[in-house]
PAZAPA-4460 file (N, C-alpha, C; in steps of 0.05 Angstrom, whole numbers, plus 32768, in hexadecimal, padded with zeros to 4 digits):
% residues 344
    n_x    n_y    n_z   ca_x   ca_y   ca_z    c_x    c_y    c_z   seq   type   mol
   8012   7FE9   8000   7FFF   8000   7FFC   8015   8016   8007     1      M     A
   8006   8029   7FF0   8019   8043   7FEF   800C   8060   8004     2      G     A
   801C   806F   8008   801A   8092   8010   8007   809B   8006     3      F     A
   7FFA   80AC   801D   7FE6   80C0   8013   7FFA   80D4   8018     4      K     A
   7FF3   80E7   8006   7FFF   8100   8000   7FE6   8119   7FFE     5      I     A
   7FF4   812B   8009   7FE0   814E   800E   7FF6   8163   7FFD     6      A     A
   7FE9   816D   7FED   7FFA   8182   7FE4   7FF1   819D   7FE5     7      V     A
   7FFF   81AA   8002   7FEE   81C8   7FFD   7FF6   81D7   7FF8     8      A     A
   7FEB   81F2   7FEC   7FF5   8202   7FDE   7FEE   81F6   7FC3     9      G     A
   7FDE   81EB   7FBA   7FDF   81CD   7FA2   7FDF   81E6   7F84    10      A     A
   7FCF   81F9   7F83   7FC8   8214   7F6E   7FE2   8222   7F6A    11      T     A
   7FEE   8229   7F7C   8007   8231   7F75   801E   8222   7F60    12      G     A
   802C   8236   7F5C   8045   822F   7F4D   8055   8216   7F59    13      N     A
   805C   8218   7F64   8074   81F9   7F76   8052   81E5   7F7E    14      V     A
   8042   81EB   7F85   8032   81DB   7F8B   802B   81CA   7F78    15      G     A
   8020   81D2   7F58   8020   81C7   7F45   803E   81B5   7F38    16      R     A
   804B   81C1   7F39   806A   81B7   7F3A   806E   81A0   7F44    17      E     A
   8066   8197   7F60   8066   8187   7F6F   804F   8171   7F6C    18      M     A
   803F   8173   7F69   8028   815E   7F5A   8036   8155   7F42    19      L     A
   8046   8165   7F2C   804F   815A   7F11   8067   8149   7F1A    20      N     A
   8074   814E   7F30   8092   8142   7F39   8087   8124   7F4A    21      I     A
   806F   8123   7F5A   806C   810D   7F62   8062   80FB   7F3F    22      L     A
   805B   8102   7F3B   804D   80E9   7F27   8061   80DF   7F1B    23      E     A
   8073   80FE   7F0E   8087   80F8   7EFB   80A0   80DE   7F03    24      E     A
   80A4   80E3   7F1E   80BB   80D1   7F34   80A5   80BA   7F38    25      R     A
   8097   80B2   7F3E   807F   80A0   7F45   8080   8093   7F55    26      G     A
   807D   80AE   7F65   8080   80A5   7F8C   806F   8098   7F96    27      F     A
   806D   8087   7FAA   8061   807D   7FA4   8045   8078   7FB4    28      P     A
   803D   8086   7FA7   801E   8097   7FAF   7FFE   808C   7FAB    29      A     A
   7FE7   8077   7FC9   7FD7   8079   7FB6   7FC7   8088   7FBA    30      D     A
   7FC7   80A5   7FC5   7FB9   80B8   7FC4   7FC3   80D1   7FBF    31      E     A
   7FBD   80E0   7FB0   7FCE   80FA   7FBA   7FAF   8112   7FBF    32      V     A
   7FB2   8122   7FC4   7FA0   8138   7FD6   7FA9   8151   7FCC    33      V     A
   7FA1   815D   7FB8   7FA5   817A   7FBA   7F96   8194   7FCF    34      P     A
   7F9B   819E   7FE0   7F9A   81B9   7FFA   7FA3   81D5   7FEB    35      L     A
   7F88   81E2   7FEE   7F91   8200   7FEB   7F82   820D   8001    36      A     A
   7F7A   822C   7FFF   7F67   8239   8007   7F4D   8236   7FFE    37      S     A
   7F3B   8240   8016   7F1E   8237   800B   7F1C   8240   7FF5    38      R     A
   7F23   825F   7FE8   7F1B   826D   7FCF   7F25   8254   7FB7    39      R     A
   7F38   8245   7FC1   7F3B   822F   7FA2   7F28   8218   7FA7    40      S     A
   7F22   820F   7FBA   7F12   81FA   7FB8   7EFC   81ED   7F9E    41      V     A
   7F0E   81E2   7F9D   7EF4   81CE   7F79   7F0B   81D7   7F67    42      G     A
   7F19   81E9   7F6B   7F36   81EC   7F56   7F3D   81D1   7F4F    43      T     A
   7F3A   81CC   7F31   7F48   81B6   7F1F   7F6C   81B2   7F16    44      E     A
   7F7A   81A0   7F23   7FA1   81A0   7F1F   7FA0   8192   7F14    45      V     A
   7FB5   8188   7F0B   7FBE   816C   7EF8   7FD0   8156   7F13    46      S     A
   7FC6   8149   7F0E   7FDF   8131   7F20   7FE0   811C   7F07    47      Y     A
   7FF2   811B   7EF5   7FF9   8104   7EDD   7FE0   810D   7ECD    48      G     A
   7FD4   80F7   7EC7   7FBD   80EF   7EB3   7FA2   80F8   7EBD    49      D     A
   7FA3   80FC   7ED8   7F8B   8104   7EE8   7F84   811A   7EE7    50      R     A
   7F72   8127   7EF4   7F67   8147   7F00   7F5E   8141   7F21    51      T     A
   7F68   814B   7F26   7F5E   814D   7F48   7F4C   816A   7F4F    52      L     A
   7F37   8166   7F64   7F2D   8180   7F6E   7F3C   8187   7F86    53      K     A
   7F42   819E   7F89   7F50   81AC   7FA7   7F35   81A5   7FBB    54      V     A
   7F4E   81A7   7FD7   7F31   81A7   7FEC   7F44   81C3   7FFE    55      K     A
   7F30   81C5   8012   7F39   81D7   8028   7F4E   81C9   8037    56      A     A
   7F64   81E3   803E   7F78   81DA   804A   7F76   81D1   8068    57      L     A
   7F5D   81E9   806E   7F57   81F2   808B   7F42   81D9   809B    58      D     A
   7F34   81CE   8082   7F20   81AA   8089   7F2D   819C   8084    59      A     A
   7F42   8198   807A   7F50   8180   8074   7F60   816C   8094    60      Y     A
   7F58   8154   8094   7F55   8146   80A8   7F70   812A   80A4    61      D     A
   7F8B   8137   80AC   7FA4   812F   80A7   7FB1   8112   80B6    62      F     A
   7F97   810F   80BF   7F97   80F5   80D4   7FAA   80CF   80CB    63      S     A
   7F98   80DD   80B1   7FA4   80C3   8097   7FB4   80C4   8084    64      D     A
   7FC0   80DB   8084   7FD1   80F1   806F   7FEC   80E2   807C    65      T     A
   7FFD   80DC   806B   8016   80D0   806C   8030   80EA   806A    66      D     A
   8030   80FA   805B   803F   8108   8051   8032   812F   8043    67      I     A
   802F   8142   8052   802C   815F   804E   803E   816C   803F    68      C     A
   803F   816F   8024   8050   8181   8018   8048   8197   801B    69      L     A
   804C   81A9   801F   8047   81C0   8025   804D   81D3   801C    70      M     A
   8044   81EC   800A   8050   81FA   7FFC   8044   8214   7FFD    71      S     A
   8029   821E   8008   801A   822C   8012   8022   824F   8024    72      A     A
   8039   824A   8022   8047   8267   802B   804A   8260   804C    73      G     A
   805D   8277   8050   806F   8273   806F   8054   8276   8084    74      G     A
   8043   8292   8083   8030   828B   809A   801C   8277   8094    75      S     A
   8015   826B   8087   7FFC   8256   8080   800D   823F   8093    76      V     A
   8028   8235   808B   8033   8225   8092   803D   8227   80B5    77      S     A
   803E   823D   80B8   8046   8248   80DD   8032   8233   80EA    78      K     A
   801F   8244   80DF   7FF9   8239   80E7   7FF7   821F   80E2    79      E     A
   8001   8213   80D2   7FF2   81F4   80C3   8004   81DA   80D0    80      W     A
   8021   81EB   80C8   8031   81CD   80CD   8035   81BF   80DC    81      S     A
   8032   81C5   8101   8036   81BE   811B   8013   81B6   8116    82      P     A
   7FFB   81BE   8115   7FE3   81A8   810F   7FEE   818F   8103    83      K     A
   7FFB   8193   80F1   7FF2   8179   80DD   800A   816E   80EB    84      I     A
   8022   8173   80ED   8038   8159   8102   802A   8155   8113    85      G     A
   8014   815A   8129   8006   8152   813F   7FF8   8134   8134    86      R     A
   7FF5   813B   811C   7FDD   8128   8113   7FE9   8110   810C    87      Q     A
   800E   8107   8108   801F   80FA   8102   8022   80FA   80E4    88      G     A
   8011   8115   80D8   801F   8112   80BA   803C   8124   80B8    89      C     A
   8049   811B   80A8   8065   8129   80A8   8060   813F   808F    90      V     A
   806F   815C   809C   8062   8174   8083   8086   8176   807F    91      V     A
   8090   8178   8061   80A3   817F   804F   8092   819C   8042    92      I     A
   809F   81B4   8059   809F   81CC   8051   80AD   81D4   8046    93      D     A
   809E   81E8   8027   80B1   81F8   8018   80B4   8217   8023    94      N     A
   80AA   821D   803B   80A8   8238   8038   80C9   823A   8054    95      S     A
   80C7   8257   8055   80E2   825C   806D   80D6   825C   8082    96      S     A
   80BF   8255   808A   80B9   8250   80AA   80CC   823B   80BE    97      A     A
   80CA   8226   80B1   80DA   8223   80C6   80F3   8216   80BE    98      W     A
   810B   821E   80B3   811E   8218   80A3   8134   8225   80BB    99      R     A
   812F   8233   80CE   8149   8238   80E1   813A   8229   80F9   100      Y     A
   812D   821E   8104   8123   8212   8116   8133   81FF   811D   101      D     A
   8146   8206   8139   8157   81EA   8134   8144   81CD   8138   102      A     A
   8131   81CA   813F   8121   81B5   8147   8122   81AA   8126   103      E     A
   8119   81B4   810D   810F   81A9   80FA   8125   81A5   80DD   104      V     A
   812C   8192   80D8   814B   818F   80C8   813A   819C   80AF   105      P     A
   8152   81A9   809D   8153   81B5   808C   8165   81A5   8070   106      L     A
   814F   81A4   805E   8165   8187   8053   8165   818C   8032   107      I     A
   817B   8182   802C   8182   817D   800D   8188   8164   8003   108      V     A
   817E   8154   8002   8181   812D   7FF7   81A0   8133   7FF5   109      P     A
   81AC   8135   7FE5   81C5   812F   7FD9   81D8   8142   7FEC   110      E     A
   81CE   814A   7FFD   81E2   8162   8011   81E2   815B   802A   111      V     A
   81CC   8152   803C   81CE   8149   8051   81B5   813C   805C   112      N     A
   81B2   811F   804E   81A4   8110   8050   8199   8106   8070   113      P     A
   81B4   8104   807C   81A9   80F4   8098   81A3   810F   80A8   114      D     A
   81A1   8122   80A8   818E   813A   80BA   8178   812F   80B6   115      A     A
   816C   8128   80A9   8152   811A   80A7   8144   8116   80BC   116      I     A
   8154   8103   80C8   8154   80F9   80DF   8149   8100   80FA   117      D     A
   8145   8123   80FD   813D   812F   810E   8125   8138   810C   118      G     A
   8115   812E   80EF   80FD   8139   80F4   80E2   8135   8102   119      F     A
   80E7   811F   810E   80D7   810A   8123   80CF   8120   813E   120      R     A
   80E1   8138   813E   80D9   814B   8160   80C3   8165   8153   121      K     A
   80B6   816B   8138   809F   8176   8137   8099   816D   8121   122      K     A
   80A0   814E   8110   8092   814A   80F7   808E   8162   80E2   123      N     A
   80A6   8169   80E1   80AD   8183   80CB   80C6   817F   80BC   124      I     A
   80CB   8185   80A3   80DD   8185   8098   80E1   8198   8084   125      I     A
   80F6   81A9   808D   80F8   81CE   8074   810A   81BD   8061   126      A     A
   80F5   81CD   8048   8111   81CF   802A   811B   81E7   802D   127      N     A
   8137   81E2   801C   8142   8203   8022   812F   8215   8010   128      P     A
   8141   822D   800A   8138   8245   8006   8144   8239   7FDD   129      N     A
   8133   8247   7FCD   8140   8234   7FBA   815A   823F   7FAA   130      C     A
   8168   8257   7FB3   817D   825A   7FA8   8193   824F   7FB2   131      S     A
   818A   8245   7FCB   81A0   8238   7FE4   8196   8219   7FD0   132      T     A
   8187   8211   7FCF   818E   81F5   7FCB   819C   81E8   7FB6   133      A     A
   819A   8201   7F9E   81B2   81F1   7F84   81C8   81FA   7F8E   134      Q     A
   81CB   8209   7FA5   81EC   821B   7FA4   81F8   8200   7FBA   135      L     A
   81E8   81F7   7FCF   81F2   81D9   7FD7   81F8   81C7   7FCE   136      V     A
   81E2   81C2   7FBF   81F0   81A3   7FA9   8209   81AC   7F97   137      V     A
   820D   81C9   7F93   822B   81BD   7F87   8240   81C6   7F96   138      A     A
   823D   81C7   7FB6   824F   81D4   7FC4   8257   81BC   7FD4   139      L     A
   8246   81AA   7FD7   8246   8194   7FEA   825A   8180   7FE4   140      K     A
   825D   8179   7FC6   8278   8165   7FC0   828B   8171   7FBE   141      P     A
   8296   818C   7FBA   82AD   819C   7FC0   82B4   8197   7FD3   142      L     A
   82A2   81A3   7FEA   82A8   81A6   8007   82AA   818A   800F   143      H     A
   82A9   817C   800C   82AB   815C   8014   82CE   8153   8012   144      D     A
   82D3   8163   7FF8   82EE   8157   7FED   82FF   8168   8002   145      R     A
   8300   8188   7FF2   830E   81A6   8003   82F9   81B3   800F   146      V     A
   8309   81B4   8027   82EB   81C8   8037   82E8   81E3   8032   147      R     A
   82D6   81EB   8027   82CB   8205   8026   82CF   8217   803D   148      I     A
   82E6   8233   8033   82E4   8243   8046   82CC   8261   8046   149      R     A
   82CE   8266   8026   82BA   8276   8029   82AE   827C   800A   150      R     A
   8291   827D   8008   828D   8287   7FF0   827D   82A1   7FE9   151      I     A
   827D   82B0   7FD5   8276   82C8   7FC8   8264   82BF   7FB1   152      V     A
   8247   82BB   7FC2   8238   82C0   7FA2   821E   82CF   7F96   153      V     A
   8216   82CF   7F81   8205   82E0   7F75   81F3   82D9   7F61   154      A     A
   81D4   82DA   7F73   81C4   82C9   7F60   81BD   82DC   7F4F   155      T     A
   81B7   82C2   7F39   81A0   82DF   7F2A   8182   82C5   7F1E   156      Y     A
   8174   82D9   7F37   8154   82C2   7F3B   8138   82CC   7F2A   157      Q     A
   8133   82BD   7F1C   8120   82BD   7F0D   8102   82C7   7F1C   158      S     A
   80EB   82CD   7F0F   80DD   82DB   7F19   80C8   82C5   7F22   159      V     A
   80C6   82AF   7F1A   80B8   829D   7F23   80BF   8292   7F41   160      S     A
   80D0   82A0   7F4D   80DA   8295   7F6E   80C9   82AB   7F75   161      G     A
   80B4   82BE   7F70   80A2   82D0   7F7A   8093   82C3   7F7D   162      A     A
   8089   82B1   7F64   806F   82A1   7F68   805E   82AF   7F46   163      G     A
   8048   82A3   7F44   8039   82A3   7F33   803B   82C8   7F2F   164      K     A
   8035   82D6   7F47   802A   82F9   7F3D   804C   8302   7F2F   165      D     A
   8066   82F0   7F35   8079   8300   7F25   8083   82FC   7F0E   166      G     A
   8075   82DA   7F05   8076   82DF   7EE1   8069   82E8   7ED5   167      M     A
   8048   82E6   7EE6   8039   8300   7ED8   8045   831C   7ED7   168      D     A
   8047   831F   7EE7   805A   8344   7EE1   8071   833D   7ECF   169      E     A
   807C   832A   7ECD   808D   8330   7EC2   808A   8333   7E9D   170      L     A
   8075   8319   7E9D   8068   8319   7E7E   8053   8334   7E7F   171      F     A
   8049   8342   7E84   8038   8354   7E8F   8046   8374   7E84   172      T     A
   8061   8373   7E98   806F   8385   7E8D   8086   8384   7E75   173      Q     A
   8087   8370   7E6A   809C   8369   7E46   807F   836E   7E3D   174      T     A
   8066   836C   7E39   8056   8370   7E23   8052   8384   7E25   175      R     A
   804F   8393   7E36   804B   83B5   7E46   8066   83C4   7E2F   176      A     A
   807B   83BE   7E30   8092   83C9   7E2A   8089   83C8   7E0C   177      V     A
   8088   83B0   7DFF   808A   83AF   7DE0   8068   83C0   7DDC   178      F     A
   805B   83C2   7DE8   803E   83CF   7DD3   8040   83F0   7DE3   179      V     A
   805C   83F2   7DF1   805D   8414   7DF9   803A   8420   7E09   180      T     A
   803A   8409   7E25   802E   840B   7E3A   8038   8411   7E46   181      D     A
   802A   8427   7E5F   8040   8429   7E7A   8047   840E   7E90   182      P     A
   805B   840D   7E97   8067   83F9   7E9C   805B   83F5   7EC3   183      V     A
   8056   83EC   7EC8   8046   83E5   7EE7   8053   83D0   7EF7   184      E     A
   8061   83D5   7F0D   8071   83C8   7F24   8063   83C5   7F3A   185      A     A
   805A   83AA   7F40   8047   83A2   7F5C   8050   8389   7F64   186      K     A
   8060   837C   7F5B   8066   8360   7F6A   807E   8366   7F75   187      K     A
   8095   8370   7F66   80B5   8381   7F5C   80B1   839D   7F67   188      F     A
   80C3   83A3   7F79   80C8   83C4   7F84   80C5   83D4   7F6B   189      T     A
   80E6   83CC   7F58   80E0   83D5   7F3C   80D7   83C5   7F29   190      K     A
   80D5   83CE   7F11   80CD   83C0   7EF0   80E5   83AA   7EF3   191      R     A
   80DD   8395   7EED   80EC   837C   7EE3   80EF   8378   7EC6   192      I     A
   80DE   837C   7EB1   80E0   837B   7E97   80FD   838D   7E8C   193      A     A
   810A   837A   7E83   812A   8388   7E76   8136   8398   7E94   194      F     A
   8135   838C   7EA8   8148   8397   7EBE   8149   8382   7ECD   195      N     A
   815F   8387   7EE8   8162   8375   7EFC   8160   837F   7F14   196      V     A
   8159   837E   7F27   8149   8381   7F41   8166   8374   7F57   197      I     A
   817A   8385   7F67   817F   837E   7F77   817D   8373   7F91   198      P     A
   8160   8369   7F91   8153   8372   7FAD   813E   835A   7FA8   199      H     A
   8142   8343   7FC3   8123   832E   7FBC   8126   8326   7FDD   200      I     A
   8105   8332   7FE4   8108   832F   7FF9   810D   8344   8013   201      D     A
   8103   834B   8026   8106   8363   8039   8126   8368   803D   202      V     A
   8127   8385   8044   814B   8392   804C   8145   838C   806E   203      F     A
   815D   8381   806F   816A   837B   8083   817E   8390   8099   204      M     A
   8175   8399   80B6   8190   83AA   80BE   81A8   83A9   80B4   205      E     A
   81C3   8396   80AE   81CD   839C   80A3   81D1   83A6   8085   206      D     A
   81BA   83A8   8071   81B8   83AE   805B   81AF   8395   8047   207      G     A
   81BC   8379   804D   81B9   8362   8041   819D   8367   803C   208      S     A
   818D   834E   802A   8172   8349   8028   8170   8332   8038   209      T     A
   814F   8322   803E   814E   830C   804F   815D   82F3   8042   210      K     A
   8158   82F7   801A   8161   82E0   8010   8179   82DB   800D   211      E     A
   8184   82EF   8013   81AD   82F6   8017   81B8   82E1   802A   212      E     A
   81A2   82F1   8040   819D   82E3   805D   81A3   82C5   8064   213      W     A
   8189   82BC   8048   817F   82A2   804C   8192   828C   8044   214      K     A
   819F   82A0   8033   81B8   8288   8025   81CD   827C   8037   215      M     A
   81D1   8296   8044   81E4   828E   805C   81E0   8276   8075   216      V     A
   81C9   8287   8084   81BC   826E   808D   81BE   825A   808C   217      A     A
   81AB   8252   806F   81AA   8238   8062   81B9   8228   8063   218      E     A
   81D0   8238   805A   81E9   8227   8051   81FF   821D   8061   219      T     A
   8205   8234   807A   8211   8227   808F   81FC   8209   80A7   220      K     A
   81E7   8212   80A4   81CD   81F9   80AD   81D4   81DD   809B   221      K     A
   81DC   81E1   8088   81D2   81CA   8075   81F2   81C0   8066   222      M     A
   81FF   81D0   806B   821F   81C0   805E   8233   81CC   8075   223      L     A
   823A   81DE   8084   824D   81E1   8092   8243   81FB   80A3   224      D     A
   8249   8207   80BF   824E   8216   80CE   825A   8228   80C5   225      P     A
   8270   821B   80C5   828F   822F   80BE   8292   823F   80A8   226      K     A
   8283   8233   808C   8283   823E   8074   827A   825C   807B   227      I     A
   8286   8271   8069   8287   8284   8074   827D   828F   8052   228      K     A
   8269   829F   804C   8255   82A1   8034   8244   82C7   8033   229      L     A
   8252   82D0   8020   823C   82E8   801A   8230   82E9   7FFE   230      T     A
   8213   82F3   7FFA   8206   82F4   7FE7   81FE   830E   7FDD   231      A     A
   81F0   830C   7FC6   81E3   8320   7FBA   81D4   8318   7FAC   232      T     A
   81AD   8313   7FAC   81A9   830D   7FA7   8192   831F   7F92   233      C     A
   8190   8318   7F76   8187   8331   7F5D   816F   8325   7F51   234      V     A
   8159   832D   7F4B   8148   8322   7F41   814A   8327   7F1E   235      R     A
   8142   8313   7F11   814F   8314   7EF8   812D   830F   7EDF   236      V     A
   8131   831C   7ECC   811F   831B   7EBB   811C   8303   7EA7   237      P     A
   8115   82E9   7EBB   811E   82CA   7EB2   8104   82C6   7EC2   238      V     A
   80F1   82AC   7EB4   80DD   82AD   7EBB   80E0   828E   7ECC   239      F     A
   80F3   8283   7EC9   80F5   8267   7ED7   811E   8263   7EE1   240      I     A
   8121   8260   7EE8   8139   8258   7EED   8149   826C   7EFC   241      G     A
   8157   8265   7F0D   816B   826E   7F22   818B   826E   7F1C   242      H     A
   819B   8283   7F14   81B3   827E   7F0F   81C9   8281   7F20   243      S     A
   81E0   827E   7F30   81F1   8291   7F38   8212   828B   7F39   244      E     A
   8216   82A8   7F30   8236   82A2   7F32   8246   82A0   7F54   245      A     A
   824A   828A   7F4E   825B   8278   7F6C   827C   827D   7F70   246      V     A
   828A   8290   7F83   82A2   8294   7F89   82A3   8284   7FA3   247      N     A
   82BB   8271   7F98   82BB   825A   7FB7   82E2   825E   7FC1   248      I     A
   82E2   8264   7FDC   82FD   825E   7FDF   8302   8244   7FED   249      E     A
   8317   8230   7FEE   831B   8220   7FF8   8336   8226   8012   250      F     A
   832A   8213   801E   833F   820B   803A   8360   8208   8029   251      E     A
   8356   81F2   8017   8375   81E6   7FFF   8373   81EA   7FE0   252      G     A
   8385   81D9   7FD3   8384   81DC   7FB8   8379   81CC   7FB7   253      P     A
   8363   81D9   7F98   834F   81CF   7F82   835A   81D6   7F68   254      I     A
   8356   81C4   7F5A   8352   81D0   7F39   833A   81D8   7F2C   255      T     A
   8333   81E1   7F15   831C   81DF   7F0E   831D   81C1   7EFD   256      A     A
   8328   81BC   7EFB   8323   819C   7EF3   8324   818D   7F00   257      D     A
   832F   8189   7F1C   8323   817F   7F2E   82FF   817C   7F32   258      E     A
   82F9   819B   7F3D   82E3   819D   7F43   82D8   8190   7F28   259      A     A
   82D6   8191   7F13   82C3   818D   7F03   82C2   816E   7F05   260      R     A
   82CF   815C   7F07   82D2   813F   7F06   82CB   813A   7F25   261      E     A
   82C1   8147   7F30   82C3   8141   7F55   8296   814A   7F4C   262      I     A
   8294   815F   7F39   8271   8165   7F3D   8269   8156   7F26   263      L     A
   827C   8148   7F0C   826B   8139   7F02   8266   811E   7F00   264      R     A
   8269   8112   7F1F   8267   8102   7F32   824D   80FF   7F4A   265      E     A
   824D   811C   7F48   823A   8121   7F61   821D   8121   7F5E   266      A     A
   820F   8116   7F75   81F6   8115   7F69   81E3   812E   7F68   267      P     A
   81D3   8132   7F55   81C4   8141   7F4E   81CD   8161   7F3F   268      G     A
   81F0   815A   7F3D   81F7   8166   7F25   8202   815E   7F0D   269      C     A
   81FA   8173   7EF8   8205   8178   7EE4   8218   8180   7ED7   270      L     A
   8230   8180   7ED0   824B   8190   7EC5   8244   8196   7EA5   271      V     A
   823D   81AD   7E9F   8242   81B4   7E81   8254   81C9   7E81   272      I     A
   826D   81C4   7E70   8280   81DC   7E7A   8299   81DE   7E64   273      D     A
   8282   81E4   7E51   829D   81DD   7E33   82A4   8200   7E39   274      K     A
   82C7   81FE   7E31   82C8   821C   7E2C   82B6   8228   7E0E   275      R     A
   82B0   822A   7E04   829E   8232   7DF4   828C   823F   7DE8   276      E     A
   8283   824C   7DD1   8264   8255   7DD8   8249   8245   7DD5   277      D     A
   823E   8250   7DEE   822B   823D   7DF3   8231   8221   7E0C   278      G     A
   8245   821D   7E0B   8253   8208   7E1D   824B   8209   7E3B   279      G     A
   8238   8213   7E3A   8232   8217   7E58   8212   8212   7E60   280      Y     A
   81FE   8218   7E73   81E4   8215   7E70   81DE   8236   7E85   281      V     A
   81C3   823B   7E76   81B4   824E   7E80   819A   8249   7E93   282      T     A
   8188   8255   7EA0   8178   824A   7EA4   8166   8245   7E96   283      P     A
   8162   8258   7E76   8151   824D   7E6E   814E   822C   7E68   284      Y     A
   8165   8226   7E62   816F   8207   7E55   8163   81F0   7E7F   285      E     A
   8168   81FC   7E92   8160   81F1   7EA7   8145   81ED   7EAB   286      S     A
   8135   81FC   7E9D   811D   81FA   7EA4   8108   81E4   7EA6   287      A     A
   8100   81CD   7EAE   80FB   81B9   7EB5   8100   81A0   7EBB   288      G     A
   8128   81A4   7EB7   8132   8199   7EC9   813B   8194   7EE6   289      E     A
   8144   817D   7EE3   814A   8171   7F0A   8161   8176   7F11   290      D     A
   8171   8179   7F04   8190   817E   7F02   8191   819A   7F09   291      A     A
   81AA   81A3   7F25   81B7   81B3   7F1D   81DA   81B4   7F13   292      T     A
   81D4   81C8   7EFD   81E3   81CB   7EE3   81FE   81D4   7EF1   293      Y     A
   8217   81D5   7EE6   822C   81E5   7EEF   8240   81ED   7ED5   294      I     A
   8245   81FB   7ECE   8253   820C   7EBD   826E   8228   7EC9   295      S     A
   8279   8223   7EB4   8292   823D   7EBA   82A0   8236   7ED1   296      R     A
   82A2   8221   7EDB   82C0   821E   7EE6   82D7   821B   7EE5   297      I     A
   82E1   822D   7EF3   82F7   823D   7EED   830C   8246   7F05   298      R     A
   832A   8249   7F05   833B   8257   7F23   8336   826E   7F26   299      E     A
   8333   8271   7F35   8332   828E   7F3F   834F   829B   7F3B   300      D     A
   8361   82A4   7F33   837A   82B1   7F2F   837F   82C1   7F45   301      S     A
   836A   82CB   7F53   8372   82EA   7F6E   8374   82DB   7F7D   302      T     A
   8371   82C0   7F86   8369   82BB   7FA3   8374   829F   7FAC   303      L     A
   8387   8298   7FBA   838F   8276   7FC2   8375   826C   7FBE   304      D     A
   837F   824A   7FB5   8362   8241   7FB8   8344   824B   7FAE   305      N     A
   8345   825B   7F9A   8326   8263   7F92   8326   8250   7F71   306      G     A
   8308   824D   7F71   82F5   8248   7F58   82E2   8259   7F57   307      L     A
   82D4   8260   7F47   82C1   8269   7F34   82AE   8252   7F26   308      N     A
   8298   8256   7F30   8283   8244   7F1E   8267   8257   7F1C   309      M     A
   8255   824D   7F01   8241   8253   7EF3   822C   823F   7F00   310      W     A
   8212   8246   7F0F   8205   8223   7F21   81E8   8236   7F10   311      V     A
   81DB   8220   7F02   81B8   8225   7F01   81AA   820C   7F03   312      V     A
   8190   821A   7F11   8181   8203   7F0D   8164   820D   7F0A   313      S     A
   814C   81FC   7F09   813A   81FC   7F08   8128   820D   7F22   314      D     A
   8129   821B   7F22   811C   8226   7F49   8104   821A   7F4F   315      N     A
   80EB   8214   7F3C   80D6   8202   7F49   80D7   81E6   7F3D   316      L     A
   80EF   81E0   7F39   8100   81C2   7F4A   810D   81BC   7F60   317      R     A
   811E   81BE   7F56   8136   81BA   7F70   8134   81C9   7F7F   318      K     A
   812A   81E9   7F79   8131   81FA   7F8F   810D   81FB   7F9D   319      G     A
   8100   81DD   7F9C   80E7   81E0   7FA4   80DE   81CE   7FA9   320      A     A
   80CD   81C6   7F99   80B6   81AC   7F8E   80C4   818F   7F91   321      A     A
   80E2   8191   7F7D   80EE   817F   7F7A   80FA   817C   7F9A   322      L     A
   8103   8186   7F9D   8110   8186   7FBF   80FE   8172   7FCA   323      N     A
   80E8   8177   7FD4   80D7   8173   7FE3   80C8   8154   7FE8   324      A     A
   80C5   8151   7FC9   80CD   813B   7FC1   80DD   8122   7FC0   325      I     A
   80F5   8131   7FC3   810D   811C   7FC8   8110   8112   7FE3   326      Q     A
   80FF   8134   7FEF   8102   812D   800F   80EE   810B   801D   327      I     A
   80D1   8117   8010   80CA   80FF   8012   80D0   80E6   800A   328      A     A
   80DD   80E6   7FF1   80EC   80C7   7FEC   8104   80C2   7FF6   329      E     A
   8111   80D2   800C   8120   80CB   801F   8118   80BA   8033   330      L     A
   8102   80D5   803B   80EE   80C0   8055   80E9   8098   804E   331      L     A
   80E2   809D   803A   80D4   807F   802A   80F1   806E   802C   332      V     A
   80F9   8075   8022   811B   806E   8019   8127   805E   803D   333      A     A
   8126   806E   8044   812F   806D   805C   8120   8059   8071   334      R     A
   810B   805C   8069   80F0   804E   8078   80E9   805C   8098   335      G     A
   80EF   8072   808C   80E3   807F   80AC   80C5   808C   80B0   336      L     A
   80BA   8081   8093   8094   8087   80A3   808F   806A   8090   337      I     A
   8075   806B   809A   8070   8054   807D   8047   8060   8083   338      Q     A
   803D   8052   8071   8023   8059   8067   801A   804C   8086   339      P     A
   8001   8065   8089   7FF6   8069   80A1   7FE0   804F   80A1   340      K     A
   7FD0   804A   8085   7FB8   8033   807C   7FC5   801F   8081   341      R     A
   7FE2   8019   8078   7FE8   8006   8073   7FF1   7FFA   8092   342      Q     A
   7FF7   800B   80A3   7FFB   800A   80BC   7FE8   8004   80CD   343      A     A
   7FD3   800E   80CB   7FB5   800A   80D2   7FB2   7FE1   80D1   344      A     A
***
């Protein structure tokens, strides 16, 4: 007998992607239930070749549900995840609500799978920020070989990271430019069409943004608390796919060729690094793909033991939905959960 899975926030970009990936990967689910707010009740969503009708999250009984994939936002998760967990349903949360809780594991399966054992404290597992997820997938195999001392990263993040409203705004503004209509900024602080915005999330006292802080805190929690990281996070006019220019300082020597070979063997990584026109991956090519792509690997001549690389991934998949489902697969593979109905 398979598992019963609930997807909270099933009408959003990430929720719909979760449903797609559950079916694509053949997750052992006997039943999948899409959930959202009351205003979305009855909305139809696709699960493979089936059409499912959305139910209300606040009226749903989780007592016979094994896993809830939560993608309904931080405030909803703060309210509902503990309640769901107390009903014996494991919550895998995509928001930032639980990432920094010491009793909640923050997991990227290719990076820190053993940390999942701590999920029973609250029955909640956190999914990292989209920009952090792809970064640590690329860093982990290198850090295992030669310890990383410091990272400087600049992100180029697509508008889908801001949800459907972000994608709609880029489309609407781009059309407005071509037909010479007024360009209105609603979702973003400035015009995004044919522009870049060095501002994601709220500003903090030190001048960094919350998105930049997340990358620091999450990398330390998942990879190594001793790593120093500084980030500049930028929104760019791309629909899907986050890109990152990463500069790494190691404690010991490592060549670009060595890094390339390490990353070619690493889980979740795909190296495409030809020193020729087009011999690298862009976010357009990453859309709809599961891999974290790594290109432009080269030595940094300005410091000892330094490398540069370009990291690209589909933020809706590895940055969110795919990673959540890989966490669910990890729970099953390690025998950490059993279907409730089978146990009954």
